[in-house]
DRENPA-3360 file (N, C-alpha, C; in nm, 2 decimals, always signed):
BEGIN
1 = XXXXXXXX = -2.00/-3.00/-0.04/-1.88/-2.96/+0.05/-1.75/-3.04/-0.03 ~ -1.65/-2.93/+0.03/-1.52/-2.97/+0.02/-1.47/-3.11/+0.12 ~ -1.38/-3.17/+0.06/-1.35/-3.25/+0.17/-1.29/-3.21/+0.27 ~ -1.26/-3.08/+0.29/-1.27/-3.10/+0.44/-1.35/-3.03/+0.51 ~ -1.46/-2.96/+0.45/-1.56/-2.93/+0.52/-1.61/-2.84/+0.47 ~ -1.52/-2.75/+0.36/-1.59/-2.61/+0.31/-1.71/-2.64/+0.28 ~ -1.75/-2.51/+0.23/-1.87/-2.44/+0.14/-1.76/-2.39/+0.06 ~ -1.80/-2.41/-0.09/-1.72/-2.31/-0.18/-1.80/-2.19/-0.24;
9 = XXXXXXXX = -1.77/-2.10/-0.22/-1.84/-1.98/-0.31/-1.91/-2.01/-0.43 ~ -1.94/-1.90/-0.48/-2.02/-1.94/-0.62/-1.94/-1.95/-0.75 ~ -1.80/-1.83/-0.72/-1.70/-1.85/-0.79/-1.62/-1.97/-0.77 ~ -1.63/-2.05/-0.63/-1.59/-2.18/-0.64/-1.63/-2.25/-0.68 ~ -1.75/-2.32/-0.68/-1.87/-2.36/-0.75/-1.84/-2.31/-0.89 ~ -1.81/-2.30/-0.99/-1.86/-2.25/-1.15/-1.69/-2.30/-1.14 ~ -1.56/-2.29/-1.09/-1.38/-2.33/-1.12/-1.41/-2.38/-1.07 ~ -1.47/-2.49/-1.00/-1.46/-2.68/-0.98/-1.55/-2.74/-1.09;
17 = XXXXXXXX = -1.71/-2.63/-1.13/-1.76/-2.69/-1.27/-1.61/-2.72/-1.39 ~ -1.60/-2.65/-1.39/-1.47/-2.62/-1.53/-1.38/-2.68/-1.50 ~ -1.34/-2.72/-1.39/-1.24/-2.81/-1.35/-1.25/-2.92/-1.39 ~ -1.39/-2.93/-1.33/-1.45/-3.08/-1.38/-1.42/-3.13/-1.54 ~ -1.50/-3.03/-1.61/-1.52/-3.08/-1.76/-1.38/-3.07/-1.81 ~ -1.23/-2.97/-1.72/-1.13/-3.06/-1.85/-1.09/-3.19/-1.78 ~ -1.11/-3.21/-1.66/-1.05/-3.34/-1.58/-1.10/-3.42/-1.71 ~ -1.30/-3.49/-1.71/-1.37/-3.51/-1.83/-1.25/-3.49/-1.93;
25 = XXXXXXXX = -1.31/-3.40/-2.02/-1.24/-3.40/-2.17/-1.09/-3.48/-2.13 ~ -0.96/-3.44/-2.06/-0.86/-3.51/-2.10/-0.88/-3.67/-2.08 ~ -0.96/-3.74/-1.95/-0.98/-3.84/-1.95/-1.02/-3.93/-2.08 ~ -1.18/-3.86/-2.13/-1.17/-3.87/-2.26/-1.09/-3.93/-2.39 ~ -1.00/-3.81/-2.35/-0.87/-3.83/-2.47/-0.74/-3.88/-2.45 ~ -0.77/-3.95/-2.34/-0.67/-4.05/-2.31/-0.70/-4.16/-2.36 ~ -0.83/-4.21/-2.28/-0.93/-4.37/-2.30/-0.97/-4.35/-2.48 ~ -0.99/-4.25/-2.53/-1.01/-4.30/-2.76/-0.85/-4.32/-2.81;
33 = XXXXXXXX = -0.74/-4.24/-2.71/-0.64/-4.32/-2.72/-0.61/-4.46/-2.73 ~ -0.59/-4.45/-2.59/-0.58/-4.56/-2.55/-0.68/-4.75/-2.69 ~ -0.76/-4.66/-2.71/-0.86/-4.79/-2.79/-0.83/-4.85/-2.91 ~ -0.91/-4.93/-2.91/-0.81/-4.98/-3.10/-0.90/-4.98/-3.12 ~ -0.88/-4.99/-3.33/-0.97/-4.97/-3.38/-1.09/-5.01/-3.42 ~ -1.07/-5.18/-3.38/-1.13/-5.30/-3.37/-1.26/-5.33/-3.22 ~ -1.19/-5.22/-3.09/-1.29/-5.24/-2.99/-1.25/-5.09/-2.94 ~ -1.39/-5.05/-2.92/-1.35/-4.88/-2.91/-1.37/-4.88/-2.77;
41 = XXXXXXXX = -1.34/-4.81/-2.67/-1.33/-4.78/-2.57/-1.34/-4.65/-2.52 ~ -1.33/-4.60/-2.36/-1.33/-4.46/-2.35/-1.47/-4.44/-2.29 ~ -1.50/-4.30/-2.33/-1.65/-4.21/-2.22/-1.69/-4.14/-2.38 ~ -1.84/-4.14/-2.39/-1.93/-4.10/-2.45/-1.99/-4.02/-2.40 ~ -2.03/-3.88/-2.36/-2.11/-3.80/-2.28/-2.19/-3.71/-2.42 ~ -2.32/-3.77/-2.34/-2.44/-3.74/-2.37/-2.52/-3.61/-2.30 ~ -2.56/-3.53/-2.40/-2.66/-3.45/-2.30/-2.85/-3.41/-2.36 ~ -2.86/-3.44/-2.27/-3.06/-3.44/-2.30/-3.17/-3.32/-2.21;
49 = XXXXXXXX = -3.20/-3.30/-2.30/-3.27/-3.15/-2.27/-3.39/-3.18/-2.29 ~ -3.53/-3.16/-2.21/-3.67/-3.13/-2.17/-3.73/-3.25/-2.13 ~ -3.60/-3.37/-2.11/-3.68/-3.48/-2.14/-3.67/-3.58/-2.19 ~ -3.68/-3.53/-2.37/-3.66/-3.57/-2.46/-3.62/-3.68/-2.47 ~ -3.66/-3.83/-2.54/-3.54/-3.93/-2.52/-3.59/-4.03/-2.42 ~ -3.66/-3.95/-2.34/-3.68/-4.04/-2.21/-3.72/-4.22/-2.23 ~ -3.85/-4.23/-2.31/-3.86/-4.38/-2.39/-3.73/-4.44/-2.49 ~ -3.69/-4.35/-2.55/-3.58/-4.37/-2.65/-3.45/-4.43/-2.64;
57 = XXXXXXXX = -3.38/-4.31/-2.54/-3.27/-4.34/-2.49/-3.23/-4.50/-2.42 ~ -3.30/-4.53/-2.36/-3.25/-4.65/-2.30/-3.26/-4.75/-2.40 ~ -3.28/-4.82/-2.52/-3.30/-4.88/-2.64/-3.19/-4.84/-2.76 ~ -3.14/-4.74/-2.74/-3.06/-4.71/-2.85/-2.91/-4.71/-2.77 ~ -2.89/-4.72/-2.60/-2.79/-4.69/-2.59/-2.79/-4.85/-2.49 ~ -2.87/-4.91/-2.53/-2.87/-5.10/-2.51/-2.78/-5.17/-2.66 ~ -2.87/-5.12/-2.73/-2.77/-5.13/-2.90/-2.61/-5.11/-2.89 ~ -2.61/-4.97/-2.84/-2.49/-4.98/-2.86/-2.40/-5.00/-2.80;
65 = XXXXXXXX = -2.43/-5.07/-2.68/-2.37/-5.11/-2.58/-2.34/-5.27/-2.63 ~ -2.39/-5.26/-2.65/-2.37/-5.43/-2.79/-2.27/-5.42/-2.86 ~ -2.26/-5.32/-2.96/-2.21/-5.29/-3.03/-2.05/-5.26/-3.00 ~ -2.01/-5.18/-2.88/-1.92/-5.07/-2.80/-1.92/-5.17/-2.66 ~ -1.88/-5.31/-2.66/-1.90/-5.34/-2.54/-1.79/-5.25/-2.39 ~ -1.74/-5.21/-2.45/-1.66/-5.12/-2.35/-1.63/-4.96/-2.28 ~ -1.73/-4.92/-2.39/-1.77/-4.81/-2.37/-1.83/-4.76/-2.28 ~ -1.80/-4.67/-2.21/-1.91/-4.60/-2.14/-1.92/-4.45/-2.12;
73 = XXXXXXXX = -2.08/-4.42/-2.06/-2.21/-4.33/-2.14/-2.22/-4.23/-2.02 ~ -2.17/-4.10/-2.03/-2.23/-4.04/-1.91/-2.33/-3.93/-1.96 ~ -2.46/-3.90/-1.88/-2.57/-3.90/-1.97/-2.59/-3.76/-1.87 ~ -2.58/-3.63/-1.92/-2.66/-3.52/-1.83/-2.82/-3.47/-1.84 ~ -2.86/-3.51/-1.77/-3.04/-3.51/-1.78/-3.08/-3.36/-1.75 ~ -3.13/-3.28/-1.90/-3.18/-3.18/-1.86/-3.18/-3.06/-1.83 ~ -3.03/-3.04/-1.91/-2.96/-2.89/-1.83/-3.01/-2.77/-1.93 ~ -3.05/-2.63/-1.86/-3.04/-2.57/-1.88/-2.97/-2.51/-1.99;
81 = XXXXXXXX = -3.04/-2.44/-2.07/-3.00/-2.33/-2.22/-2.86/-2.33/-2.16 ~ -2.78/-2.30/-2.10/-2.66/-2.22/-2.04/-2.64/-2.30/-1.97 ~ -2.62/-2.42/-1.98/-2.53/-2.55/-1.89/-2.52/-2.62/-1.99 ~ -2.60/-2.61/-2.15/-2.58/-2.68/-2.22/-2.50/-2.63/-2.32 ~ -2.48/-2.51/-2.29/-2.40/-2.38/-2.42/-2.24/-2.42/-2.30 ~ -2.29/-2.41/-2.22/-2.12/-2.45/-2.14/-2.08/-2.57/-2.18 ~ -2.15/-2.71/-2.18/-2.06/-2.78/-2.19/-2.07/-2.82/-2.31 ~ -2.08/-2.78/-2.44/-2.02/-2.75/-2.54/-1.94/-2.64/-2.62;
89 = XXXXXXXX = -1.91/-2.57/-2.53/-1.84/-2.47/-2.60/-1.69/-2.53/-2.48 ~ -1.73/-2.57/-2.37/-1.64/-2.69/-2.32/-1.53/-2.81/-2.44 ~ -1.63/-2.81/-2.54/-1.52/-2.96/-2.58/-1.61/-3.11/-2.50 ~ -1.67/-3.11/-2.41/-1.72/-3.22/-2.35/-1.86/-3.33/-2.42 ~ -1.92/-3.20/-2.47/-2.05/-3.31/-2.50/-1.98/-3.39/-2.66 ~ -2.06/-3.46/-2.70/-2.06/-3.58/-2.85/-2.12/-3.57/-2.85 ~ -2.27/-3.63/-2.83/-2.40/-3.56/-2.89/-2.44/-3.51/-2.78 ~ -2.59/-3.47/-2.83/-2.71/-3.33/-2.72/-2.80/-3.33/-2.87;
97 = XXXXXXXX = -2.91/-3.46/-2.75/-3.10/-3.45/-2.79/-3.14/-3.32/-2.78 ~ -3.23/-3.27/-2.85/-3.30/-3.09/-2.75/-3.37/-3.09/-2.88 ~ -3.49/-2.99/-2.83/-3.56/-2.92/-2.93/-3.53/-2.82/-3.04 ~ -3.57/-2.78/-3.12/-3.57/-2.73/-3.23/-3.41/-2.73/-3.28 ~ -3.33/-2.60/-3.34/-3.23/-2.61/-3.43/-3.07/-2.61/-3.31 ~ -2.96/-2.67/-3.32/-2.90/-2.63/-3.25/-2.79/-2.56/-3.36 ~ -2.69/-2.49/-3.25/-2.59/-2.41/-3.29/-2.47/-2.46/-3.37 ~ -2.52/-2.47/-3.54/-2.43/-2.51/-3.63/-2.31/-2.52/-3.64;
105 = XXXXXXXX = -2.25/-2.37/-3.55/-2.07/-2.39/-3.59/-2.03/-2.46/-3.46 ~ -2.10/-2.53/-3.44/-2.03/-2.66/-3.29/-2.13/-2.74/-3.33 ~ -2.19/-2.76/-3.38/-2.26/-2.91/-3.34/-2.34/-2.92/-3.53 ~ -2.31/-3.05/-3.60/-2.41/-3.06/-3.67/-2.56/-3.11/-3.63 ~ -2.67/-3.11/-3.66/-2.80/-3.09/-3.61/-2.86/-3.24/-3.73 ~ -2.89/-3.32/-3.66/-2.99/-3.43/-3.76/-3.10/-3.43/-3.68 ~ -3.21/-3.42/-3.73/-3.37/-3.40/-3.73/-3.38/-3.63/-3.69 ~ -3.44/-3.61/-3.55/-3.47/-3.76/-3.57/-3.66/-3.76/-3.53;
113 = XXXXXXXX = -3.71/-3.67/-3.53/-3.89/-3.69/-3.55/-3.91/-3.57/-3.53 ~ -4.05/-3.56/-3.49/-4.13/-3.41/-3.48/-4.23/-3.48/-3.31 ~ -4.16/-3.46/-3.24/-4.26/-3.49/-3.05/-4.37/-3.39/-3.04 ~ -4.46/-3.41/-2.98/-4.58/-3.36/-2.95/-4.56/-3.39/-2.78 ~ -4.69/-3.24/-2.71/-4.62/-3.24/-2.59/-4.76/-3.26/-2.51 ~ -4.76/-3.30/-2.44/-4.89/-3.36/-2.35/-4.90/-3.30/-2.17 ~ -5.01/-3.32/-2.19/-5.06/-3.26/-2.01/-5.11/-3.37/-1.96 ~ -5.08/-3.36/-1.86/-5.07/-3.48/-1.77/-5.16/-3.45/-1.65;
121 = XXXXXXXX = -5.20/-3.51/-1.61/-5.33/-3.51/-1.52/-5.30/-3.59/-1.42 ~ -5.44/-3.57/-1.30/-5.38/-3.67/-1.17/-5.56/-3.79/-1.19 ~ -5.54/-3.92/-1.18/-5.68/-4.01/-1.18/-5.76/-3.94/-1.12 ~ -5.87/-3.87/-1.19/-5.99/-3.92/-1.20/-6.04/-3.77/-1.25 ~ -5.95/-3.71/-1.26/-5.94/-3.58/-1.32/-6.04/-3.55/-1.43 ~ -6.15/-3.50/-1.42/-6.27/-3.46/-1.57/-6.23/-3.46/-1.72 ~ -6.09/-3.37/-1.73/-6.05/-3.38/-1.89/-5.94/-3.45/-1.93 ~ -5.96/-3.60/-1.86/-5.90/-3.75/-1.89/-6.02/-3.82/-1.97;
129 = XXXXXXXX = -6.17/-3.77/-1.96/-6.26/-3.86/-2.03/-6.24/-3.80/-2.18 ~ -6.17/-3.68/-2.22/-6.12/-3.59/-2.32/-6.07/-3.70/-2.43 ~ -6.04/-3.73/-2.58/-5.94/-3.76/-2.65/-5.81/-3.65/-2.67 ~ -5.83/-3.55/-2.59/-5.75/-3.39/-2.59/-5.80/-3.29/-2.53 ~ -5.68/-3.23/-2.48/-5.75/-3.09/-2.42/-5.74/-3.00/-2.43 ~ -5.84/-2.93/-2.41/-5.79/-2.75/-2.49/-5.79/-2.72/-2.33 ~ -5.63/-2.61/-2.42/-5.59/-2.53/-2.32/-5.69/-2.44/-2.23 ~ -5.74/-2.39/-2.28/-5.77/-2.28/-2.21/-5.94/-2.35/-2.09;
137 = XXXXXXXX = -5.93/-2.50/-2.08/-6.00/-2.57/-2.01/-5.98/-2.58/-1.89 ~ -5.78/-2.60/-1.90/-5.69/-2.52/-1.80/-5.70/-2.44/-1.74 ~ -5.76/-2.34/-1.75/-5.71/-2.20/-1.71/-5.73/-2.24/-1.49 ~ -5.77/-2.23/-1.46/-5.80/-2.23/-1.27/-5.69/-2.32/-1.25 ~ -5.66/-2.39/-1.33/-5.58/-2.50/-1.26/-5.39/-2.49/-1.21 ~ -5.40/-2.55/-1.10/-5.27/-2.50/-1.09/-5.16/-2.57/-1.14 ~ -5.03/-2.55/-1.17/-4.91/-2.59/-1.24/-4.80/-2.64/-1.20 ~ -4.74/-2.77/-1.15/-4.64/-2.85/-1.18/-4.51/-2.73/-1.24;
145 = XXXXXXXX = -4.50/-2.71/-1.30/-4.34/-2.62/-1.32/-4.24/-2.67/-1.34 ~ -4.16/-2.59/-1.39/-3.99/-2.62/-1.41/-3.89/-2.52/-1.38 ~ -3.73/-2.51/-1.38/-3.66/-2.45/-1.30/-3.66/-2.29/-1.40 ~ -3.67/-2.20/-1.33/-3.73/-2.07/-1.40/-3.61/-2.05/-1.57 ~ -3.49/-2.14/-1.54/-3.44/-2.11/-1.66/-3.41/-2.23/-1.77 ~ -3.48/-2.30/-1.74/-3.48/-2.45/-1.80/-3.59/-2.42/-2.01 ~ -3.55/-2.50/-2.04/-3.57/-2.45/-2.19/-3.78/-2.51/-2.18 ~ -3.76/-2.61/-2.11/-3.90/-2.66/-2.11/-3.99/-2.61/-2.01;
153 = XXXXXXXX = -3.92/-2.50/-1.93/-4.10/-2.38/-1.86/-4.03/-2.25/-1.95 ~ -3.95/-2.25/-2.04/-4.02/-2.14/-2.18/-4.09/-2.17/-2.20 ~ -4.07/-2.33/-2.27/-4.15/-2.38/-2.41/-4.33/-2.39/-2.30 ~ -4.35/-2.38/-2.16/-4.47/-2.40/-2.12/-4.53/-2.29/-2.06 ~ -4.50/-2.11/-2.04/-4.48/-1.99/-2.04/-4.54/-1.97/-2.12 ~ -4.43/-2.02/-2.30/-4.47/-1.96/-2.40/-4.60/-2.00/-2.48 ~ -4.66/-2.12/-2.44/-4.75/-2.18/-2.48/-4.89/-2.16/-2.40 ~ -4.87/-2.09/-2.28/-4.99/-2.02/-2.22/-5.02/-1.91/-2.32;
161 = XXXXXXXX = -4.90/-1.88/-2.29/-4.93/-1.70/-2.32/-5.00/-1.69/-2.43 ~ -5.00/-1.79/-2.56/-5.07/-1.78/-2.67/-5.15/-1.81/-2.67 ~ -5.20/-1.92/-2.59/-5.36/-1.88/-2.52/-5.43/-1.88/-2.45 ~ -5.37/-1.75/-2.40/-5.41/-1.64/-2.32/-5.42/-1.64/-2.16 ~ -5.33/-1.76/-2.11/-5.36/-1.81/-2.00/-5.22/-1.79/-1.89 ~ -5.18/-1.73/-1.78/-5.08/-1.68/-1.73/-5.13/-1.84/-1.58 ~ -4.99/-1.93/-1.59/-5.01/-1.99/-1.50/-4.98/-1.96/-1.37 ~ -5.04/-2.04/-1.31/-5.03/-2.04/-1.11/-4.98/-2.20/-1.08;
169 = XXXXXXXX = -4.84/-2.15/-1.04/-4.78/-2.21/-0.99/-4.73/-2.26/-0.85 ~ -4.74/-2.40/-0.78/-4.76/-2.44/-0.73/-4.66/-2.54/-0.69 ~ -4.57/-2.59/-0.78/-4.41/-2.59/-0.74/-4.32/-2.61/-0.83 ~ -4.21/-2.61/-0.81/-4.08/-2.59/-0.93/-4.00/-2.72/-0.91 ~ -3.95/-2.77/-1.06/-3.89/-2.90/-1.02/-3.80/-2.91/-1.12 ~ -3.65/-3.00/-1.11/-3.57/-2.97/-1.23/-3.55/-3.13/-1.29 ~ -3.60/-3.24/-1.31/-3.67/-3.32/-1.38/-3.81/-3.32/-1.44 ~ -3.84/-3.36/-1.57/-3.93/-3.42/-1.60/-4.02/-3.51/-1.57;
177 = XXXXXXXX = -3.93/-3.64/-1.48/-4.01/-3.74/-1.41/-4.09/-3.69/-1.29 ~ -3.99/-3.61/-1.21/-4.12/-3.55/-1.07/-4.21/-3.46/-1.16 ~ -4.20/-3.39/-1.23/-4.34/-3.35/-1.26/-4.45/-3.45/-1.30 ~ -4.39/-3.52/-1.39/-4.51/-3.62/-1.45/-4.58/-3.71/-1.22 ~ -4.49/-3.74/-1.12/-4.53/-3.78/-1.09/-4.56/-3.69/-0.95 ~ -4.58/-3.60/-0.93/-4.66/-3.47/-0.90/-4.79/-3.46/-0.93 ~ -4.76/-3.45/-1.01/-4.92/-3.42/-1.10/-5.01/-3.54/-1.13 ~ -4.92/-3.68/-1.14/-5.02/-3.75/-1.12/-5.11/-3.79/-0.98;
185 = XXXXXXXX = -5.01/-3.72/-0.92/-5.10/-3.77/-0.71/-5.18/-3.63/-0.68 ~ -5.19/-3.56/-0.83/-5.27/-3.46/-0.74/-5.20/-3.32/-0.74 ~ -5.13/-3.34/-0.72/-5.03/-3.22/-0.70/-5.06/-3.03/-0.76 ~ -5.07/-3.11/-0.92/-5.10/-2.96/-1.03/-5.11/-3.04/-1.17 ~ -5.15/-2.99/-1.22/-5.14/-3.04/-1.33/-4.97/-3.04/-1.45 ~ -4.91/-3.11/-1.52/-4.77/-3.05/-1.57/-4.78/-3.08/-1.76 ~ -4.65/-3.02/-1.77/-4.65/-3.03/-1.92/-4.55/-3.06/-1.98 ~ -4.53/-3.11/-2.07/-4.45/-3.25/-2.08/-4.42/-3.29/-2.27;
193 = XXXXXXXX = -4.28/-3.37/-2.30/-4.31/-3.40/-2.42/-4.34/-3.50/-2.43 ~ -4.38/-3.64/-2.51/-4.43/-3.70/-2.47/-4.36/-3.85/-2.40 ~ -4.24/-3.83/-2.51/-4.14/-3.91/-2.46/-4.10/-3.94/-2.37 ~ -4.11/-3.83/-2.24/-4.04/-3.76/-2.17/-4.11/-3.84/-2.02 ~ -4.25/-3.89/-2.08/-4.37/-3.94/-1.99/-4.35/-4.12/-1.95 ~ -4.28/-4.10/-1.79/-4.22/-4.26/-1.79/-4.35/-4.39/-1.79 ~ -4.32/-4.49/-1.83/-4.39/-4.60/-1.87/-4.45/-4.62/-1.77 ~ -4.59/-4.68/-1.77/-4.69/-4.66/-1.60/-4.81/-4.59/-1.64;
201 = XXXXXXXX = -4.78/-4.44/-1.67/-4.81/-4.29/-1.67/-4.94/-4.26/-1.75 ~ -4.89/-4.34/-1.91/-4.99/-4.37/-1.99/-5.14/-4.32/-1.98 ~ -5.21/-4.37/-1.91/-5.35/-4.33/-1.86/-5.36/-4.24/-1.80 ~ -5.25/-4.15/-1.76/-5.30/-3.97/-1.70/-5.26/-3.89/-1.85 ~ -5.24/-3.90/-1.93/-5.17/-3.81/-2.09/-5.29/-3.79/-2.12 ~ -5.28/-3.72/-2.21/-5.31/-3.62/-2.26/-5.27/-3.51/-2.36 ~ -5.28/-3.58/-2.50/-5.20/-3.43/-2.60/-5.38/-3.31/-2.57 ~ -5.27/-3.23/-2.63/-5.35/-3.09/-2.56/-5.41/-3.04/-2.75;
209 = XXXXXXXX = -5.48/-2.94/-2.75/-5.55/-2.82/-2.83/-5.57/-2.70/-2.82 ~ -5.51/-2.63/-2.88/-5.44/-2.67/-3.01/-5.27/-2.71/-3.01 ~ -5.26/-2.88/-3.09/-5.16/-2.95/-3.05/-5.06/-2.81/-3.06 ~ -4.95/-2.88/-2.97/-4.80/-2.85/-2.93/-4.66/-2.94/-2.95 ~ -4.62/-2.93/-3.03/-4.48/-3.01/-3.11/-4.41/-2.95/-3.14 ~ -4.27/-2.98/-3.15/-4.13/-2.95/-3.16/-4.06/-3.07/-3.26 ~ -3.97/-2.99/-3.33/-3.84/-3.12/-3.39/-3.79/-3.14/-3.28 ~ -3.76/-3.33/-3.28/-3.64/-3.30/-3.23/-3.48/-3.32/-3.25;
217 = XXXXXXXX = -3.41/-3.31/-3.18/-3.24/-3.32/-3.32/-3.16/-3.37/-3.25 ~ -3.08/-3.45/-3.29/-3.00/-3.50/-3.26/-2.86/-3.31/-3.26 ~ -2.78/-3.30/-3.22/-2.64/-3.16/-3.20/-2.53/-3.32/-3.22 ~ -2.52/-3.30/-3.28/-2.34/-3.41/-3.31/-2.26/-3.31/-3.32 ~ -2.13/-3.32/-3.27/-2.00/-3.24/-3.27/-1.96/-3.36/-3.46 ~ -1.89/-3.25/-3.51/-1.84/-3.27/-3.63/-1.76/-3.38/-3.71 ~ -1.71/-3.41/-3.79/-1.60/-3.56/-3.77/-1.63/-3.63/-3.64 ~ -1.79/-3.64/-3.62/-1.84/-3.74/-3.50/-1.76/-3.94/-3.55;
225 = XXXXXXXX = -1.70/-3.93/-3.40/-1.63/-4.05/-3.39/-1.74/-4.19/-3.42 ~ -1.68/-4.35/-3.40/-1.80/-4.44/-3.48/-1.90/-4.40/-3.31 ~ -1.90/-4.40/-3.20/-1.98/-4.41/-3.14/-2.09/-4.30/-3.13 ~ -2.08/-4.19/-3.17/-2.17/-4.13/-3.16/-2.18/-4.11/-3.30 ~ -2.14/-4.19/-3.43/-2.22/-4.22/-3.56/-2.36/-4.35/-3.55 ~ -2.29/-4.45/-3.43/-2.33/-4.58/-3.40/-2.47/-4.55/-3.34 ~ -2.46/-4.48/-3.25/-2.56/-4.39/-3.11/-2.67/-4.28/-3.28 ~ -2.61/-4.19/-3.28/-2.71/-4.14/-3.42/-2.82/-4.27/-3.45;
233 = XXXXXXXX = -2.75/-4.33/-3.50/-2.77/-4.48/-3.64/-2.93/-4.52/-3.50 ~ -2.87/-4.52/-3.39/-2.99/-4.61/-3.28/-3.07/-4.53/-3.27 ~ -3.05/-4.43/-3.25/-3.15/-4.28/-3.23/-3.28/-4.27/-3.33 ~ -3.25/-4.27/-3.44/-3.32/-4.30/-3.57/-3.37/-4.42/-3.58 ~ -3.37/-4.52/-3.51/-3.48/-4.61/-3.54/-3.54/-4.61/-3.44 ~ -3.58/-4.54/-3.33/-3.66/-4.57/-3.23/-3.77/-4.44/-3.28 ~ -3.86/-4.48/-3.17/-3.98/-4.46/-3.24/-4.02/-4.28/-3.17 ~ -4.02/-4.18/-3.29/-4.10/-4.02/-3.20/-4.22/-4.02/-3.21;
241 = XXXXXXXX = -4.26/-3.99/-3.13/-4.43/-3.98/-3.12/-4.43/-3.80/-3.11 ~ -4.47/-3.80/-3.27/-4.53/-3.70/-3.36/-4.71/-3.67/-3.24 ~ -4.75/-3.77/-3.31/-4.87/-3.79/-3.27/-4.93/-3.87/-3.13 ~ -4.91/-3.78/-2.99/-4.84/-3.82/-2.92/-5.01/-3.98/-2.87 ~ -5.18/-3.97/-2.93/-5.24/-4.05/-2.97/-5.21/-4.17/-2.99 ~ -5.13/-4.13/-3.03/-5.07/-4.37/-3.04/-5.03/-4.43/-2.95 ~ -4.99/-4.36/-2.86/-5.03/-4.45/-2.74/-5.03/-4.42/-2.61 ~ -5.12/-4.29/-2.64/-5.16/-4.29/-2.45/-5.30/-4.36/-2.42;
249 = XXXXXXXX = -5.29/-4.37/-2.34/-5.47/-4.49/-2.27/-5.57/-4.46/-2.30 ~ -5.64/-4.49/-2.39/-5.81/-4.40/-2.41/-5.85/-4.38/-2.27 ~ -5.92/-4.30/-2.32/-6.03/-4.26/-2.20/-6.10/-4.33/-2.07 ~ -6.14/-4.47/-2.14/-6.18/-4.61/-2.07/-6.11/-4.60/-2.00 ~ -5.96/-4.61/-1.95/-5.87/-4.66/-1.86/-5.83/-4.58/-1.78 ~ -5.86/-4.44/-1.80/-5.78/-4.29/-1.72/-5.82/-4.33/-1.59 ~ -5.92/-4.39/-1.49/-5.91/-4.40/-1.36/-5.85/-4.49/-1.28 ~ -5.77/-4.57/-1.35/-5.64/-4.66/-1.34/-5.52/-4.59/-1.21;
257 = XXXX = -5.51/-4.63/-1.14/-5.43/-4.58/-1.01/-5.29/-4.58/-1.08 ~ -5.22/-4.45/-1.06/-5.11/-4.34/-1.13/-5.00/-4.50/-1.04 ~ -4.86/-4.52/-1.14/-4.74/-4.66/-1.11/-4.67/-4.54/-1.01 ~ -4.60/-4.60/-0.90/-4.49/-4.45/-0.83/-4.43/-4.47/-0.87;
% end
């Protein structure tokens, strides 16, 4: 609602979003202009698609904070492709973590690594006894899915279709962390990038067969400043889970209760 208690129309909400983008961009420009060359200040805007970097981004941002203590970071979590493009074309984004290639006309793509996708199961699920879960063995499972417009739901549908499966949807959510927690509590199974699994749920995660992975790219605006360059450097120092089995708990521990 607006301060007067009125609810804006769809067109009005779109206008408010665009106005917010313009105000944020102007605020960032003013803050950057005030910053001295030795003590960077202002706002760095980051977008993270599909929950990628859930494990890596906090460490990278902490290192960035130590280097530039006056810098403020704003993170757009899991925008759908349309929202991501709107932010990019509006000149708002400084850096985006995404799967696959980026629009090279707007941003320069930097390969961070390759991310394996995993299935999340409830404690006691029989498939946790395996090192890898065959997707066809999940044929009768209900799925915790994502917003239809999201990139992650597109990946899920495509992977299941390639394996001759049509998902039965039990719920849809907008955040990968929510999907993982709901799957952990037995609502259904879900499918996410390995780095999107919150700590404490590793024992409920298994890579799938056939394996599914995608390249992880940091998209940075051309002519990036010191903050974007530093964050890219710190992200490259993080570990990206090309082989999810390097960190998932072994089957012998799969009966542990999930962490809420």
